[in-house]
Predicted model as a PDB file, atoms N, CA, C, CB and O in Angstrom, pLDDT in the B-factor column:
MODEL        1                                                                  
ATOM      1  N   MET A   1     164.487 108.575  57.076  1.00 56.00           N  
ATOM      2  CA  MET A   1     165.316 107.782  58.190  1.00 56.00           C  
ATOM      3  C   MET A   1     165.436 108.703  59.267  1.00 56.00           C  
ATOM      4  CB  MET A   1     166.817 107.277  57.741  1.00 56.00           C  
ATOM      5  O   MET A   1     166.203 109.657  59.142  1.00 56.00           O  
ATOM      6  N   ALA A   2     164.629 108.505  60.546  1.00 61.00           N  
ATOM      7  CA  ALA A   2     164.403 108.807  61.570  1.00 61.00           C  
ATOM      8  C   ALA A   2     165.908 109.305  62.472  1.00 61.00           C  
ATOM      9  CB  ALA A   2     163.600 107.692  61.996  1.00 61.00           C  
ATOM     10  O   ALA A   2     166.767 108.518  62.870  1.00 61.00           O  
ATOM     11  N   LYS A   3     165.921 110.508  62.610  1.00 68.00           N  
ATOM     12  CA  LYS A   3     167.144 110.682  63.634  1.00 68.00           C  
ATOM     13  C   LYS A   3     167.135 109.953  64.826  1.00 68.00           C  
ATOM     14  CB  LYS A   3     167.288 112.030  64.090  1.00 68.00           C  
ATOM     15  O   LYS A   3     166.039 109.607  65.268  1.00 68.00           O  
ATOM     16  N   GLY A   4     168.300 109.614  65.513  1.00 65.00           N  
ATOM     17  CA  GLY A   4     168.531 109.163  66.705  1.00 65.00           C  
ATOM     18  C   GLY A   4     168.100 110.071  67.919  1.00 65.00           C  
ATOM     19  O   GLY A   4     167.824 111.230  67.609  1.00 65.00           O  
ATOM     20  N   GLY A   5     168.012 109.782  69.062  1.00 74.00           N  
ATOM     21  CA  GLY A   5     168.036 110.336  70.370  1.00 74.00           C  
ATOM     22  C   GLY A   5     166.834 110.199  70.861  1.00 74.00           C  
ATOM     23  O   GLY A   5     166.040 109.427  70.323  1.00 74.00           O  
ATOM     24  N   ASN A   6     166.461 111.016  72.102  1.00 82.00           N  
ATOM     25  CA  ASN A   6     165.613 110.776  73.473  1.00 82.00           C  
ATOM     26  C   ASN A   6     164.526 112.123  73.231  1.00 82.00           C  
ATOM     27  CB  ASN A   6     166.761 110.899  75.199  1.00 82.00           C  
ATOM     28  O   ASN A   6     164.370 113.204  73.799  1.00 82.00           O  
ATOM     29  N   VAL A   7     163.735 111.270  71.811  1.00 88.00           N  
ATOM     30  CA  VAL A   7     162.283 112.134  71.813  1.00 88.00           C  
ATOM     31  C   VAL A   7     161.400 112.158  72.947  1.00 88.00           C  
ATOM     32  CB  VAL A   7     161.365 111.652  70.777  1.00 88.00           C  
ATOM     33  O   VAL A   7     160.913 113.163  73.465  1.00 88.00           O  
ATOM     34  N   ARG A   8     161.230 110.879  73.307  1.00 91.00           N  
ATOM     35  CA  ARG A   8     160.023 110.815  74.369  1.00 91.00           C  
ATOM     36  C   ARG A   8     160.773 110.761  75.835  1.00 91.00           C  
ATOM     37  CB  ARG A   8     158.954 109.314  74.114  1.00 91.00           C  
ATOM     38  O   ARG A   8     161.810 110.110  75.958  1.00 91.00           O  
ATOM     39  N   VAL A   9     160.307 111.339  76.724  1.00 92.00           N  
ATOM     40  CA  VAL A   9     160.847 111.446  78.134  1.00 92.00           C  
ATOM     41  C   VAL A   9     159.894 110.972  79.104  1.00 92.00           C  
ATOM     42  CB  VAL A   9     161.220 112.852  78.500  1.00 92.00           C  
ATOM     43  O   VAL A   9     158.706 110.961  78.781  1.00 92.00           O  
ATOM     44  N   THR A  10     160.327 110.484  80.517  1.00 94.00           N  
ATOM     45  CA  THR A  10     159.073 110.090  81.338  1.00 94.00           C  
ATOM     46  C   THR A  10     159.562 111.353  82.339  1.00 94.00           C  
ATOM     47  CB  THR A  10     158.930 108.218  82.075  1.00 94.00           C  
ATOM     48  O   THR A  10     160.659 111.763  82.718  1.00 94.00           O  
ATOM     49  N   ILE A  11     157.701 111.881  82.636  1.00 95.00           N  
ATOM     50  CA  ILE A  11     157.868 112.558  83.462  1.00 95.00           C  
ATOM     51  C   ILE A  11     156.989 112.536  85.048  1.00 95.00           C  
ATOM     52  CB  ILE A  11     157.803 113.533  82.728  1.00 95.00           C  
ATOM     53  O   ILE A  11     156.897 111.481  85.676  1.00 95.00           O  
ATOM     54  N   THR A  12     156.569 113.436  85.404  1.00 95.00           N  
ATOM     55  CA  THR A  12     155.984 112.842  86.832  1.00 95.00           C  
ATOM     56  C   THR A  12     154.903 113.916  86.862  1.00 95.00           C  
ATOM     57  CB  THR A  12     157.142 112.815  88.368  1.00 95.00           C  
ATOM     58  O   THR A  12     155.315 115.014  86.489  1.00 95.00           O  
ATOM     59  N   LEU A  13     153.796 113.873  87.166  1.00 94.00           N  
ATOM     60  CA  LEU A  13     152.626 114.640  86.959  1.00 94.00           C  
ATOM     61  C   LEU A  13     152.230 114.299  88.865  1.00 94.00           C  
ATOM     62  CB  LEU A  13     151.364 113.913  85.401  1.00 94.00           C  
ATOM     63  O   LEU A  13     152.283 113.222  89.460  1.00 94.00           O  
ATOM     64  N   GLU A  14     151.936 115.378  89.280  1.00 93.00           N  
ATOM     65  CA  GLU A  14     151.460 116.027  90.662  1.00 93.00           C  
ATOM     66  C   GLU A  14     149.989 116.587  91.603  1.00 93.00           C  
ATOM     67  CB  GLU A  14     152.080 117.015  90.537  1.00 93.00           C  
ATOM     68  O   GLU A  14     149.779 117.800  91.641  1.00 93.00           O  
ATOM     69  N   CYS A  15     149.483 116.079  91.986  1.00 92.00           N  
ATOM     70  CA  CYS A  15     148.060 116.500  92.231  1.00 92.00           C  
ATOM     71  C   CYS A  15     148.305 117.850  92.532  1.00 92.00           C  
ATOM     72  CB  CYS A  15     147.239 115.726  93.388  1.00 92.00           C  
ATOM     73  O   CYS A  15     149.036 118.089  93.493  1.00 92.00           O  
ATOM     74  N   THR A  16     147.744 118.936  91.773  1.00 89.00           N  
ATOM     75  CA  THR A  16     147.528 120.060  92.312  1.00 89.00           C  
ATOM     76  C   THR A  16     147.254 121.127  93.904  1.00 89.00           C  
ATOM     77  CB  THR A  16     146.845 120.007  91.712  1.00 89.00           C  
ATOM     78  O   THR A  16     147.724 122.052  94.567  1.00 89.00           O  
ATOM     79  N   SER A  17     145.853 119.887  93.797  1.00 87.00           N  
ATOM     80  CA  SER A  17     145.322 120.391  94.822  1.00 87.00           C  
ATOM     81  C   SER A  17     145.662 119.912  95.976  1.00 87.00           C  
ATOM     82  CB  SER A  17     144.211 120.377  94.731  1.00 87.00           C  
ATOM     83  O   SER A  17     145.543 120.653  96.952  1.00 87.00           O  
ATOM     84  N   CYS A  18     146.098 118.742  96.125  1.00 81.00           N  
ATOM     85  CA  CYS A  18     146.922 118.022  97.536  1.00 81.00           C  
ATOM     86  C   CYS A  18     148.078 118.834  97.702  1.00 81.00           C  
ATOM     87  CB  CYS A  18     147.501 116.303  97.372  1.00 81.00           C  
ATOM     88  O   CYS A  18     148.398 119.030  98.874  1.00 81.00           O  
ATOM     89  N   THR A  19     148.986 119.505  96.567  1.00 69.00           N  
ATOM     90  CA  THR A  19     150.057 120.372  97.174  1.00 69.00           C  
ATOM     91  C   THR A  19     149.687 121.645  98.107  1.00 69.00           C  
ATOM     92  CB  THR A  19     150.843 120.890  96.032  1.00 69.00           C  
ATOM     93  O   THR A  19     150.260 122.216  99.035  1.00 69.00           O  
ATOM     94  N   GLN A  20     148.323 121.838  97.349  1.00 66.00           N  
ATOM     95  CA  GLN A  20     147.951 123.308  97.932  1.00 66.00           C  
ATOM     96  C   GLN A  20     147.845 123.037  99.894  1.00 66.00           C  
ATOM     97  CB  GLN A  20     146.024 123.898  97.053  1.00 66.00           C  
ATOM     98  O   GLN A  20     148.326 123.645 100.850  1.00 66.00           O  
ATOM     99  N   ASP A  21     146.915 121.757  99.746  1.00 58.00           N  
ATOM    100  CA  ASP A  21     146.401 121.480 101.048  1.00 58.00           C  
ATOM    101  C   ASP A  21     147.899 121.097 101.613  1.00 58.00           C  
ATOM    102  CB  ASP A  21     145.100 120.225 101.125  1.00 58.00           C  
ATOM    103  O   ASP A  21     148.204 121.881 102.513  1.00 58.00           O  
ATOM    104  N   SER A  22     148.671 120.362 101.415  1.00 56.00           N  
ATOM    105  CA  SER A  22     149.927 119.931 102.421  1.00 56.00           C  
ATOM    106  C   SER A  22     150.359 121.482 102.856  1.00 56.00           C  
ATOM    107  CB  SER A  22     151.426 118.914 101.514  1.00 56.00           C  
ATOM    108  O   SER A  22     151.209 121.416 103.744  1.00 56.00           O  
ATOM    109  N   PHE A  23     150.014 122.933 102.481  1.00 58.00           N  
ATOM    110  CA  PHE A  23     150.572 123.871 103.270  1.00 58.00           C  
ATOM    111  C   PHE A  23     149.854 123.724 104.851  1.00 58.00           C  
ATOM    112  CB  PHE A  23     150.345 125.327 102.519  1.00 58.00           C  
ATOM    113  O   PHE A  23     150.428 123.904 105.925  1.00 58.00           O  
ATOM    114  N   ASN A  24     148.566 123.380 104.650  1.00 58.00           N  
ATOM    115  CA  ASN A  24     147.797 123.096 105.599  1.00 58.00           C  
ATOM    116  C   ASN A  24     147.510 121.977 106.587  1.00 58.00           C  
ATOM    117  CB  ASN A  24     147.059 123.254 105.151  1.00 58.00           C  
ATOM    118  O   ASN A  24     146.728 121.930 107.537  1.00 58.00           O  
ATOM    119  N   LYS A  25     148.452 121.003 106.042  1.00 61.00           N  
ATOM    120  CA  LYS A  25     148.330 119.667 106.908  1.00 61.00           C  
ATOM    121  C   LYS A  25     147.008 118.931 106.849  1.00 61.00           C  
ATOM    122  CB  LYS A  25     148.558 119.978 108.407  1.00 61.00           C  
ATOM    123  O   LYS A  25     146.668 118.059 107.649  1.00 61.00           O  
ATOM    124  N   LYS A  26     146.171 119.447 105.643  1.00 60.00           N  
ATOM    125  CA  LYS A  26     144.533 118.849 105.376  1.00 60.00           C  
ATOM    126  C   LYS A  26     144.989 117.244 104.709  1.00 60.00           C  
ATOM    127  CB  LYS A  26     143.372 120.086 103.894  1.00 60.00           C  
ATOM    128  O   LYS A  26     144.514 116.259 105.274  1.00 60.00           O  
ATOM    129  N   SER A  27     145.877 117.049 103.555  1.00 56.00           N  
ATOM    130  CA  SER A  27     145.979 116.188 103.111  1.00 56.00           C  
ATOM    131  C   SER A  27     147.056 115.044 103.755  1.00 56.00           C  
ATOM    132  CB  SER A  27     146.074 116.636 102.038  1.00 56.00           C  
ATOM    133  O   SER A  27     148.161 115.417 104.150  1.00 56.00           O  
ATOM    134  N   PRO A  28     146.639 113.600 103.830  1.00 70.00           N  
ATOM    135  CA  PRO A  28     147.572 112.370 104.299  1.00 70.00           C  
ATOM    136  C   PRO A  28     148.812 112.559 103.671  1.00 70.00           C  
ATOM    137  CB  PRO A  28     147.034 110.889 103.913  1.00 70.00           C  
ATOM    138  O   PRO A  28     149.877 112.636 104.283  1.00 70.00           O  
ATOM    139  N   GLY A  29     148.632 112.665 101.974  1.00 76.00           N  
ATOM    140  CA  GLY A  29     149.822 112.258 101.048  1.00 76.00           C  
ATOM    141  C   GLY A  29     149.852 112.911  99.866  1.00 76.00           C  
ATOM    142  O   GLY A  29     149.075 113.860  99.970  1.00 76.00           O  
ATOM    143  N   ILE A  30     150.365 112.892  98.761  1.00 83.00           N  
ATOM    144  CA  ILE A  30     150.587 114.017  97.516  1.00 83.00           C  
ATOM    145  C   ILE A  30     150.329 112.696  96.647  1.00 83.00           C  
ATOM    146  CB  ILE A  30     152.380 115.071  97.281  1.00 83.00           C  
ATOM    147  O   ILE A  30     151.040 111.722  96.893  1.00 83.00           O  
ATOM    148  N   SER A  31     149.241 112.594  95.527  1.00 87.00           N  
ATOM    149  CA  SER A  31     149.280 111.789  94.589  1.00 87.00           C  
ATOM    150  C   SER A  31     149.812 112.165  93.455  1.00 87.00           C  
ATOM    151  CB  SER A  31     148.277 111.394  94.410  1.00 87.00           C  
ATOM    152  O   SER A  31     149.495 113.211  92.889  1.00 87.00           O  
ATOM    153  N   ARG A  32     151.064 110.964  92.826  1.00 91.00           N  
ATOM    154  CA  ARG A  32     151.643 111.336  91.826  1.00 91.00           C  
ATOM    155  C   ARG A  32     151.822 110.096  90.681  1.00 91.00           C  
ATOM    156  CB  ARG A  32     152.845 111.936  92.333  1.00 91.00           C  
ATOM    157  O   ARG A  32     151.857 108.888  90.912  1.00 91.00           O  
ATOM    158  N   TYR A  33     151.915 110.719  89.497  1.00 94.00           N  
ATOM    159  CA  TYR A  33     151.737 109.388  88.321  1.00 94.00           C  
ATOM    160  C   TYR A  33     153.114 109.659  87.825  1.00 94.00           C  
ATOM    161  CB  TYR A  33     150.322 109.482  86.881  1.00 94.00           C  
ATOM    162  O   TYR A  33     153.829 110.576  88.230  1.00 94.00           O  
ATOM    163  N   THR A  34     153.484 108.616  86.741  1.00 95.00           N  
ATOM    164  CA  THR A  34     154.301 108.894  85.825  1.00 95.00           C  
ATOM    165  C   THR A  34     153.835 108.537  84.467  1.00 95.00           C  
ATOM    166  CB  THR A  34     155.427 108.349  86.133  1.00 95.00           C  
ATOM    167  O   THR A  34     153.171 107.529  84.226  1.00 95.00           O  
ATOM    168  N   THR A  35     154.246 109.484  83.514  1.00 94.00           N  
ATOM    169  CA  THR A  35     153.824 109.130  82.102  1.00 94.00           C  
ATOM    170  C   THR A  35     154.824 109.505  81.318  1.00 94.00           C  
ATOM    171  CB  THR A  35     152.574 109.743  81.609  1.00 94.00           C  
ATOM    172  O   THR A  35     155.852 109.979  81.803  1.00 94.00           O  
ATOM    173  N   ARG A  36     154.642 109.330  79.920  1.00 95.00           N  
ATOM    174  CA  ARG A  36     155.759 109.563  78.904  1.00 95.00           C  
ATOM    175  C   ARG A  36     155.145 110.773  77.865  1.00 95.00           C  
ATOM    176  CB  ARG A  36     156.149 108.001  78.017  1.00 95.00           C  
ATOM    177  O   ARG A  36     153.975 110.759  77.481  1.00 95.00           O  
ATOM    178  N   LYS A  37     155.909 111.586  77.565  1.00 94.00           N  
ATOM    179  CA  LYS A  37     155.516 112.761  76.714  1.00 94.00           C  
ATOM    180  C   LYS A  37     156.718 113.185  75.508  1.00 94.00           C  
ATOM    181  CB  LYS A  37     155.258 114.071  77.802  1.00 94.00           C  
ATOM    182  O   LYS A  37     157.891 113.329  75.853  1.00 94.00           O  
ATOM    183  N   ASN A  38     156.363 113.333  74.327  1.00 93.00           N  
ATOM    184  CA  ASN A  38     157.128 113.836  73.240  1.00 93.00           C  
ATOM    185  C   ASN A  38     157.509 114.834  73.227  1.00 93.00           C  
ATOM    186  CB  ASN A  38     156.728 113.817  72.297  1.00 93.00           C  
ATOM    187  O   ASN A  38     156.689 115.623  72.758  1.00 93.00           O  
ATOM    188  N   ARG A  39     158.582 115.346  73.579  1.00 90.00           N  
ATOM    189  CA  ARG A  39     159.472 116.384  74.012  1.00 90.00           C  
ATOM    190  C   ARG A  39     159.273 117.258  72.473  1.00 90.00           C  
ATOM    191  CB  ARG A  39     161.238 115.753  74.517  1.00 90.00           C  
ATOM    192  O   ARG A  39     159.326 118.486  72.550  1.00 90.00           O  
ATOM    193  N   GLN A  40     159.075 116.707  71.274  1.00 90.00           N  
ATOM    194  CA  GLN A  40     159.199 117.484  70.347  1.00 90.00           C  
ATOM    195  C   GLN A  40     157.530 118.072  69.662  1.00 90.00           C  
ATOM    196  CB  GLN A  40     160.163 116.656  69.393  1.00 90.00           C  
ATOM    197  O   GLN A  40     157.340 118.907  68.778  1.00 90.00           O  
ATOM    198  N   ASN A  41     156.762 117.468  70.267  1.00 92.00           N  
ATOM    199  CA  ASN A  41     155.353 117.672  70.046  1.00 92.00           C  
ATOM    200  C   ASN A  41     154.664 118.874  70.944  1.00 92.00           C  
ATOM    201  CB  ASN A  41     154.663 116.310  70.341  1.00 92.00           C  
ATOM    202  O   ASN A  41     154.042 119.849  70.520  1.00 92.00           O  
ATOM    203  N   THR A  42     154.936 118.544  72.207  1.00 90.00           N  
ATOM    204  CA  THR A  42     154.666 119.116  73.389  1.00 90.00           C  
ATOM    205  C   THR A  42     155.843 119.743  74.343  1.00 90.00           C  
ATOM    206  CB  THR A  42     153.990 118.141  74.035  1.00 90.00           C  
ATOM    207  O   THR A  42     156.453 119.164  75.242  1.00 90.00           O  
ATOM    208  N   THR A  43     155.970 120.947  73.937  1.00 90.00           N  
ATOM    209  CA  THR A  43     157.010 121.431  74.378  1.00 90.00           C  
ATOM    210  C   THR A  43     156.745 122.079  76.014  1.00 90.00           C  
ATOM    211  CB  THR A  43     157.450 122.414  73.276  1.00 90.00           C  
ATOM    212  O   THR A  43     157.493 121.975  76.986  1.00 90.00           O  
ATOM    213  N   SER A  44     155.320 122.816  75.905  1.00 93.00           N  
ATOM    214  CA  SER A  44     154.921 123.142  77.367  1.00 93.00           C  
ATOM    215  C   SER A  44     154.812 122.020  78.699  1.00 93.00           C  
ATOM    216  CB  SER A  44     153.544 123.718  77.196  1.00 93.00           C  
ATOM    217  O   SER A  44     155.228 120.882  78.480  1.00 93.00           O  
ATOM    218  N   ARG A  45     154.443 122.231  79.606  1.00 93.00           N  
ATOM    219  CA  ARG A  45     154.089 121.393  81.081  1.00 93.00           C  
ATOM    220  C   ARG A  45     152.788 120.970  80.741  1.00 93.00           C  
ATOM    221  CB  ARG A  45     154.060 122.334  82.650  1.00 93.00           C  
ATOM    222  O   ARG A  45     151.772 121.637  80.547  1.00 93.00           O  
ATOM    223  N   LEU A  46     153.010 119.579  80.694  1.00 94.00           N  
ATOM    224  CA  LEU A  46     151.522 118.681  80.769  1.00 94.00           C  
ATOM    225  C   LEU A  46     150.614 119.011  82.120  1.00 94.00           C  
ATOM    226  CB  LEU A  46     151.889 116.859  80.844  1.00 94.00           C  
ATOM    227  O   LEU A  46     151.093 119.233  83.231  1.00 94.00           O  
ATOM    228  N   GLU A  47     149.352 118.999  81.824  1.00 94.00           N  
ATOM    229  CA  GLU A  47     148.128 119.050  82.593  1.00 94.00           C  
ATOM    230  C   GLU A  47     147.512 117.987  82.603  1.00 94.00           C  
ATOM    231  CB  GLU A  47     147.288 119.923  82.248  1.00 94.00           C  
ATOM    232  O   GLU A  47     146.796 117.935  81.603  1.00 94.00           O  
ATOM    233  N   LEU A  48     147.417 117.048  83.267  1.00 95.00           N  
ATOM    234  CA  LEU A  48     146.136 115.879  82.881  1.00 95.00           C  
ATOM    235  C   LEU A  48     145.465 115.460  84.397  1.00 95.00           C  
ATOM    236  CB  LEU A  48     146.898 114.160  81.987  1.00 95.00           C  
ATOM    237  O   LEU A  48     145.915 115.220  85.517  1.00 95.00           O  
ATOM    238  N   LYS A  49     143.838 115.529  83.623  1.00 96.00           N  
ATOM    239  CA  LYS A  49     142.889 115.512  84.919  1.00 96.00           C  
ATOM    240  C   LYS A  49     142.873 113.935  85.409  1.00 96.00           C  
ATOM    241  CB  LYS A  49     141.174 116.095  84.518  1.00 96.00           C  
ATOM    242  O   LYS A  49     142.352 113.051  84.730  1.00 96.00           O  
ATOM    243  N   LYS A  50     143.349 113.764  86.350  1.00 95.00           N  
ATOM    244  CA  LYS A  50     143.624 112.047  87.145  1.00 95.00           C  
ATOM    245  C   LYS A  50     142.578 111.745  88.480  1.00 95.00           C  
ATOM    246  CB  LYS A  50     145.541 111.934  87.970  1.00 95.00           C  
ATOM    247  O   LYS A  50     141.876 112.614  88.996  1.00 95.00           O  
ATOM    248  N   PHE A  51     142.616 110.900  88.735  1.00 95.00           N  
ATOM    249  CA  PHE A  51     141.727 110.238  90.082  1.00 95.00           C  
ATOM    250  C   PHE A  51     142.793 110.410  91.162  1.00 95.00           C  
ATOM    251  CB  PHE A  51     141.198 108.372  89.941  1.00 95.00           C  
ATOM    252  O   PHE A  51     143.829 109.757  91.036  1.00 95.00           O  
ATOM    253  N   CYS A  52     142.658 111.149  92.115  1.00 93.00           N  
ATOM    254  CA  CYS A  52     143.547 111.742  93.119  1.00 93.00           C  
ATOM    255  C   CYS A  52     142.896 110.709  94.531  1.00 93.00           C  
ATOM    256  CB  CYS A  52     143.312 113.752  93.236  1.00 93.00           C  
ATOM    257  O   CYS A  52     141.956 111.114  95.215  1.00 93.00           O  
ATOM    258  N   PRO A  53     143.487 109.549  94.747  1.00 91.00           N  
ATOM    259  CA  PRO A  53     143.027 109.085  96.313  1.00 91.00           C  
ATOM    260  C   PRO A  53     143.017 109.665  97.230  1.00 91.00           C  
ATOM    261  CB  PRO A  53     143.549 108.271  96.865  1.00 91.00           C  
ATOM    262  O   PRO A  53     142.263 109.397  98.166  1.00 91.00           O  
ATOM    263  N   TYR A  54     143.775 110.544  97.233  1.00 87.00           N  
ATOM    264  CA  TYR A  54     144.067 111.160  99.056  1.00 87.00           C  
ATOM    265  C   TYR A  54     142.234 112.223  99.081  1.00 87.00           C  
ATOM    266  CB  TYR A  54     146.343 112.885  99.238  1.00 87.00           C  
ATOM    267  O   TYR A  54     141.374 112.270  99.960  1.00 87.00           O  
ATOM    268  N   CYS A  55     142.317 113.027  97.446  1.00 87.00           N  
ATOM    269  CA  CYS A  55     141.418 113.805  97.757  1.00 87.00           C  
ATOM    270  C   CYS A  55     139.887 113.516  96.932  1.00 87.00           C  
ATOM    271  CB  CYS A  55     142.057 115.111  97.534  1.00 87.00           C  
ATOM    272  O   CYS A  55     139.059 114.372  96.624  1.00 87.00           O  
ATOM    273  N   SER A  56     139.800 111.691  96.639  1.00 90.00           N  
ATOM    274  CA  SER A  56     138.984 111.107  96.413  1.00 90.00           C  
ATOM    275  C   SER A  56     138.079 111.723  95.512  1.00 90.00           C  
ATOM    276  CB  SER A  56     138.623 110.752  97.373  1.00 90.00           C  
ATOM    277  O   SER A  56     136.921 111.776  95.926  1.00 90.00           O  
ATOM    278  N   LYS A  57     138.355 112.330  94.094  1.00 92.00           N  
ATOM    279  CA  LYS A  57     137.995 112.842  93.490  1.00 92.00           C  
ATOM    280  C   LYS A  57     139.046 113.022  92.055  1.00 92.00           C  
ATOM    281  CB  LYS A  57     137.587 113.706  94.273  1.00 92.00           C  
ATOM    282  O   LYS A  57     140.245 112.746  92.047  1.00 92.00           O  
ATOM    283  N   HIS A  58     138.298 113.521  90.954  1.00 95.00           N  
ATOM    284  CA  HIS A  58     139.181 113.818  89.545  1.00 95.00           C  
ATOM    285  C   HIS A  58     139.842 115.278  89.603  1.00 95.00           C  
ATOM    286  CB  HIS A  58     138.116 113.769  88.075  1.00 95.00           C  
ATOM    287  O   HIS A  58     139.092 116.214  89.327  1.00 95.00           O  
ATOM    288  N   THR A  59     141.338 115.599  89.977  1.00 94.00           N  
ATOM    289  CA  THR A  59     141.475 116.449  90.151  1.00 94.00           C  
ATOM    290  C   THR A  59     143.012 116.868  88.700  1.00 94.00           C  
ATOM    291  CB  THR A  59     141.484 116.434  91.761  1.00 94.00           C  
ATOM    292  O   THR A  59     143.497 116.029  87.941  1.00 94.00           O  
ATOM    293  N   ILE A  60     143.441 118.558  88.782  1.00 94.00           N  
ATOM    294  CA  ILE A  60     144.194 118.470  87.894  1.00 94.00           C  
ATOM    295  C   ILE A  60     145.446 117.922  88.532  1.00 94.00           C  
ATOM    296  CB  ILE A  60     144.261 119.644  87.221  1.00 94.00           C  
ATOM    297  O   ILE A  60     145.656 118.051  89.738  1.00 94.00           O  
ATOM    298  N   HIS A  61     146.614 117.057  87.377  1.00 94.00           N  
ATOM    299  CA  HIS A  61     147.715 116.880  87.548  1.00 94.00           C  
ATOM    300  C   HIS A  61     148.636 117.442  86.875  1.00 94.00           C  
ATOM    301  CB  HIS A  61     147.830 115.951  87.553  1.00 94.00           C  
ATOM    302  O   HIS A  61     148.482 117.235  85.671  1.00 94.00           O  
ATOM    303  N   GLY A  62     149.713 118.191  87.170  1.00 94.00           N  
ATOM    304  CA  GLY A  62     150.464 119.270  86.575  1.00 94.00           C  
ATOM    305  C   GLY A  62     151.825 118.216  86.912  1.00 94.00           C  
ATOM    306  O   GLY A  62     152.091 117.363  87.759  1.00 94.00           O  
ATOM    307  N   GLU A  63     152.473 118.805  85.754  1.00 94.00           N  
ATOM    308  CA  GLU A  63     153.951 118.229  85.234  1.00 94.00           C  
ATOM    309  C   GLU A  63     155.213 118.728  86.237  1.00 94.00           C  
ATOM    310  CB  GLU A  63     154.293 118.879  83.542  1.00 94.00           C  
ATOM    311  O   GLU A  63     155.691 119.860  86.304  1.00 94.00           O  
ATOM    312  N   ILE A  64     155.464 117.952  86.727  1.00 91.00           N  
ATOM    313  CA  ILE A  64     156.790 118.754  88.086  1.00 91.00           C  
ATOM    314  C   ILE A  64     158.288 118.768  87.954  1.00 91.00           C  
ATOM    315  CB  ILE A  64     156.806 117.913  89.619  1.00 91.00           C  
ATOM    316  O   ILE A  64     158.709 117.917  87.172  1.00 91.00           O  
ATOM    317  N   LYS A  65     158.761 119.164  88.254  1.00 82.00           N  
ATOM    318  CA  LYS A  65     160.694 118.680  87.927  1.00 82.00           C  
ATOM    319  C   LYS A  65     160.995 117.499  88.732  1.00 82.00           C  
ATOM    320  CB  LYS A  65     162.082 120.008  88.552  1.00 82.00           C  
ATOM    321  O   LYS A  65     160.534 117.170  89.826  1.00 82.00           O  
ATOM    322  N   LYS A  66     161.926 116.875  87.923  1.00 68.00           N  
ATOM    323  CA  LYS A  66     162.526 115.883  88.999  1.00 68.00           C  
ATOM    324  C   LYS A  66     163.612 116.566  89.952  1.00 68.00           C  
ATOM    325  CB  LYS A  66     163.259 114.602  88.228  1.00 68.00           C  
ATOM    326  O   LYS A  66     164.159 115.906  90.836  1.00 68.00           O  
TER     327      LYS A  66                                                      
ENDMDL                                                                          
END                                                                             
């Protein structure tokens, strides 16, 4: 029988290249995605390759704190 509790959590993924460009004010915004991950199976920070509309290409999106 499964134990109760919140194993799956909602996380936010943010474009890594937009955050680097935001210091130089080259980017008009920051691309963010929300997804869910299993906290028991994936304990480290999640990084996925997603499309960034501000960079107009696929870039690495990393997990950020809320």
